[in-house]
N, C-alpha and C positions, 0 to 999 in steps of 0.2 A: 632426422627423427622419423621413425616409422609411424604409420597411421595409428596403431593401437597405443604406442607410447605417447603420442601427441594427445590422443583422447583421454588417457589416464591423467596426463599433466593438466589438461584443461578442466577435467572433472575436479581435480584437487584444487585448482585455482578458484573455481566457482564455489566450492565449499568454504574457502577462506573468505571470499567476498560476501557470501551469504550468512556468515556466522553471526551477524548482528540482527538477524531476523527474529521475530518474537517466538518464544517457546510456546506461548499460549496467546489467545486473543480474548478480550473482554467485551461485554456489551457496553454500549454508550451509557446506558442507564447506571450500570454498576460503577463505571469510571467517574460519573458525576457525583457519586456518593463518597468517593475517596478524597482525602485531604490533598494528597499528591497523586493525581491520576497517572498510572503507569502500568506496563506489562513487563515481565521478565524476558530477556533475550537469550538466545542460545549460548552466547559467549559469557553469560553470567552478569551482564549489565542490566540496565533498565531503559526501556523506551518510554520517555515522558511525554505527556500530552498537555497542551495549553488549554486551560478551562474555557477561554474565550472561543477557541476553535470547536470545542465540544458543544458549546451553546449554539454556535453557528450551525453545526450539523443538525442539532435538535430543531432549530428554527426552520431550516430548509426542508427537513424530512417530515416534520409534524409527527403524527401518530406512528409512523413507520420507524422513527428514530430508535424505539426500544429494540428493534430487530437488528440494528447495525452492530457488527462486531468490528473492533478496532485492534490494531491499526489496519487500514486498508492496504492490501498487498498489490502493488503494481508489478506484474510479471513482465520483465523486459525481455523482448525478443530482439536480438541484435544480429543483423546479417549485412552482407555487402550491399544489398539492394536498399534496405530501409531499416530504421530502428523505431520500435513502438512498444508501448506497454499495454497489457491486457488486464482488465478488471473482470473477474469471473463472478464475484458475489453480486447478486441482483440488487440488493439494497445499497451497497457501496457504489455500484455502477449508476444507480439512480441519483445518488448524492453528487457524484462527480459530473454526471451529465448536466444536472441542473446548474452547477457552479460554472461549467464551461459552455453552457447554452448549446448542448448537443442533444441529438435524439436519445431518448431513454431506451437503450438496448443492452442486452446481456448476451455474450460478453461485450464489453465496451473497450474500444481501442483508443488510446491516448498517445499523441505524438509529442516528441520533445518540445516543439514550439508551444504546446499547450501547458507544459509542466510549470512554467514560470508563474502563470496565473493560479494554478492549483497549489503550488507551494506557498504563494502569497496568502491565500485564503485559508487553507487547511494543512499547512506544511507538517505539523506534528501528528496529524491523523493518518499520514501515509508512510509506507516503507517500500523499499525496492527489493525485488528478488530477480536475480539474473539467471536466465535459463540458457542452455546450450542451443 
């Protein structure tokens, strides 16, 4: 397979993998007002949120919780050397840093070993995007 063919193939595969990403994101405040907190996804489905996790985020962030847009998108960078996720949103990065006891920086880098803890505490508040 030539380089350009491989690139087109990989680009298509990434679109398939990322089709469950949210079409829109909502504020934490508005999600708490919904009976069934959710956002629509690109594939026509719904990304549902656990109310308990929404309340956990509110408790951790305090007044800044109103600024948080959900779901938090973890942009995965995968290479032969290492795999990590990047969180670019400053409020989301602050929440994740506090949960994982990391320095509060933007962008925030999260490694696979840290994902287990993140999924355990706020699993429904996050989603994954895979980038080339």
